[in-house]
N, C-alpha and C positions, 0 to 999 in steps of 0.2 A: 663400476660406473661412478664418476665423480661429478659433483654438482659445481656449477659455475655461476655464482650469483652476480658476477661482474657483467652478465648479460644485460642487466638493467642500466648499466652505465654506458652501453653502446648507443650511438646515434642510429636512428631508424633508416638512414639512407645508405651510408657507407659501412655500417657495422663497426665503426671505430670507437674505442673507449674514449670517454669524455671525462676530464678531471672534475671531481665533485659530483658526478652522476647526473647533474642537471644541465640541460642544453643551454648554450650561449650563442649569441649572434644568429638567431634563427634556427639553430640546430635543435632537434627534439630527440631526447633519449627515450629508451623504453620505460624508464622510471617516470619521466614526464607524462608519457602516454598512459601508463598505469594509473597515475593519480588523476589524470583528466577523465579516464574511463570511470574511475570510482566516483568522481564528481557527477558524471552523467547518471550513474546508477542511483546515487543519493537524490539527485534532482527529480528523476522520474518517480522514484519511490515516494518521496515526501509530497510532491504535487498530486500524485494519484491517491495517496492516503487522505489528503485534504478533501478531494472530491468525494472519495468513498465515505468519509465521516459525515460530510454535509448531506449527501444524497441518501446514504444509508440511514441516518438518523431520521430524516423526513419520511422515508418509505416505511421504516420500522414503526414510527409513531402512527402513521396513517393506518397501518394494519391492526391497530388496537382501538381505533375510534369506535365508541358505542353508537349504535343506530345509524351507521353509515356503511351498509353492506356493499355498495358499488365501489366506494373508496377502498374498502378492505380488499375487494376482488382485484382492483387495479394494482394495489400494492403487492398482492400475492402473485399476480401475473408478472410483475417486474422481477420479483425474486426468482420465480420459476424459470423465466426466460434467461436470465444471466447466470443462474446456477447450473443450468443444464446444457450450456454450450461451452465447449472447451475454450480456455483463454486464448490459445493460439488462433482459433477460428475468429474470435472477437477482434484480435489484432488485424487479421487480414480483412475482415469486414470493414473496420474503420479505415484501413489504409487504401483499400481498392474499391469497395462497393459504395460506402456512404459518400465519399467525395464525388463518385459518378452520379449519385442521386441528387446531391446538393453541391453543384459546381463551385460555390463560394468557398467550400472547404478545401478545394484543390490547392489553394495558396498556402495552407497551413503546413508547417514542417512535420515530418514524421514523428518528431519528438512529442509534439502537442497531441497528435492523434493517438499515440501510444498511451499518453497520460490519461486521456479520456477513456480509452478501452480498458485499461487496467483499473482506473478509478471506478467505472460503472460495474465492472465485473466484481470487484471487491465490495462495492456498495450493497450488493445482494446478500452477501454473507454478514455484513455489519447490520443490515436491516433485520435479519433474523435474530441476531444477538440483542438488538435494541428491543424488538418485540418480546423476546423471552425475558429480558430484564424488567420490562414494564409489567408483564404478566406474573412475574415472581413476587411482586410487591403485594402486601396485604390489601385486600379489597377496601378496607377502611380508609386507606390514604386517599383514594379517589373520592370517597364520600366526604372525607374531612374537607377537601378542597371545595366541593360543592356546597357544603354546609356553611362555609364562611362567605359564600357569594361569588366564588371565582367562576369565570367562564371556563369552557372546555380548554381553550388555549392557555389560560392562566393556570389551570390545574396541572396541565402537562409541564408548563414552563417552570412553575415554582414548587410543585409537589412531586410529580411522578418522575420526570426526566432526571432531576438531580440525583435522586436515589437510584434510579435504574442504571445510570452510567457508573455509579460506584460499584454496583454489582457486576457489571460486565467488563471491568478493567482487565481481569485475567484473560478472557478470550480475545479482547481487543489487542492485548499484547501479542498473542499468537498471530492474529491477522496482520499486525504491523510487521512482524518478522516475516510472515509469508509474502507480504507485498514486496519486500526487498528481494526475496528469493524469486518471485514471479517476474520481477523487472527484467530478468535475464532474457525473456522472450522478445525484448525490444530489439535484439540483434537481428531478428527476422526482417525488420524493416529498416535496417542499416543505422540504427542509433548506436553510437560508439560507446557502449557501456562495457562493463567488465567481461562479460562473456564474449563479446565480439573482439575485445582486445586479446583475450586469451587465445581465441581461435587463430587470429592473424599473427600474433607475436610468436606463437609456437611454430607456425609454418615458416616464418622468416628466419628464426634463430635456431630451430631444431632443439630448443631447450624447453620442451613441453612440461617436464617435471617442475622445473623452477618457476615457470610462468604460472602453471595451474596452482602450485602451492601458494604463491603470492596472492593470486586472486582468491583462493579459498580463505586465506588468512584475512583478507579485507572483508569478505562476507561474514566471517566469524566475528571480527571486530565490530562490524555494523550491528549484527544480531545481539551481541553482548551489550553494546551501548543502548540499544532499544530496550532490552530486558531490564537494565539497571534504571533507566529513566522511568519506565512504566512501573517498576517496583517502588520507586520513590513517590511517584504520583499516587499509587494505591495506598501507600502508608500514610501519606498526608491527608488523603480524602476518606480514609476508613471511618465508618461510623461505629462506635463501640456498641456491641450487642445486636448489630444488624445481621439478620440471618438471610442468606441469599435465597434459599428455597422458601417458598411461602405460598400465599393464597393465589388469587387470580385478579390482580389489580387491573388487568387489561379488559375485563368483561364487566 
């Protein structure tokens, strides 16, 4: 078996090689398509991550509020709901069911619906990490905030959350890498990301090995870039002498 990497220089219509491997005058090569698919994967992943961080941070914080049992229960219900339904089911719910219930959403492209589905699904996991990070802090940090006259919001804003996020950077790194991997389910609703590219390109070219190796390489590059960025952030934000395991700051 011989590999033919020139497949990426072929145009997607007539399967003819294009000089320079990038399409001209409206032609699209498989390399153009591959890079476009990578762009869609990165876009879905980063926007979903943004939603997951914002919603997950709010839900995780609510689950640690003292003397707010109903708020805590609502936060727990959010986490249990999104953690116990498979991601692919979430995708289909957002694509087929929710627009039927809320007709205004029918005008949204599948890309947006996938971002919401993946973002909310991941938010439940991040909420659990935020809760654990807050509860890992020494109890005295909450009391210190109260002692200087901070409100509950100010105590979380200036005392608990800055330290909690430093603790949970390693698991956040894993979740960020997972969200890139999970973005592959977007092909189920016709978002032209890497997995859809791989499936269609190998059918058209009969060069599945080269196509899947290239796609795998881009996933590896993405994961490695995330790992290095998060490692840099962790190093810059590390607090000397801070122990991750600790008391029960969330109670």
